[in-house]
C-alpha positions as CSV (number, residue, x, y, z in Angstrom):
1,X,-5.8,-1.7,3.4
2,X,-4.7,-1.2,-0.2
3,X,-8.2,-1.6,-1.6
4,X,-9.2,1.6,0.2
5,X,-8.2,5.2,-0.5
6,X,-4.4,6.0,-0.3
7,X,-3.1,8.4,2.3
8,X,-3.9,12.0,1.9
9,X,-1.8,13.7,-0.8
10,X,-1.4,10.6,-2.9
11,X,-3.5,9.3,-5.8
12,X,-2.2,5.7,-5.6
13,X,-0.7,3.2,-3.2
14,X,2.9,2.5,-3.8
15,X,5.0,-0.3,-2.4
16,X,6.7,2.2,-0.1
17,X,3.5,3.6,1.1
18,X,2.1,0.1,1.8
19,X,5.2,-0.7,3.9
20,X,4.9,2.5,5.8
21,X,1.2,2.1,6.5
22,X,1.7,-1.6,7.7
23,X,4.3,-0.4,10.2
24,X,2.1,2.6,11.3
25,X,-0.9,0.3,11.9
26,X,1.3,-2.0,13.8
27,X,0.5,-5.0,11.6
28,X,4.2,-5.7,11.7
29,X,7.1,-4.3,13.6
30,X,9.2,-3.7,10.5
31,X,8.8,-4.6,6.8
32,X,10.8,-4.1,3.7
33,X,9.6,-3.0,0.3
34,X,10.7,-6.2,-1.2
35,X,8.6,-8.2,1.2
36,X,5.5,-6.1,0.4
37,X,6.3,-6.5,-3.4
38,X,6.4,-10.2,-3.1
39,X,3.2,-10.5,-1.0
40,X,1.5,-8.4,-3.7
41,X,2.9,-10.5,-6.5
42,X,1.9,-13.7,-4.8
43,X,-1.7,-12.5,-4.2
44,X,-1.9,-10.9,-7.7
45,X,-2.6,-7.4,-6.3
46,X,-1.6,-4.3,-8.2
47,X,-2.8,-1.3,-6.2
48,X,-0.5,1.1,-8.1
49,X,-2.5,0.4,-11.2
50,X,-5.7,1.6,-9.7
51,X,-6.3,5.3,-9.4
52,X,-8.6,6.1,-6.6
53,X,-10.6,9.3,-6.4
54,X,-9.7,11.7,-3.6
55,X,-12.6,13.0,-1.5
56,X,-13.1,16.8,-1.8
């Protein structure tokens, strides 16, 4: 999910956006930002450091 393009209007994935998207996609019923942060840390992922280009 986070390796793809961020939602429209955003240039990067944030922890908050990842949490919202996980709930929207029904991957989890609820999830907190801290849980997402710990998962990203544990898997050495840093999507907020990678700026993705927006399609025109």
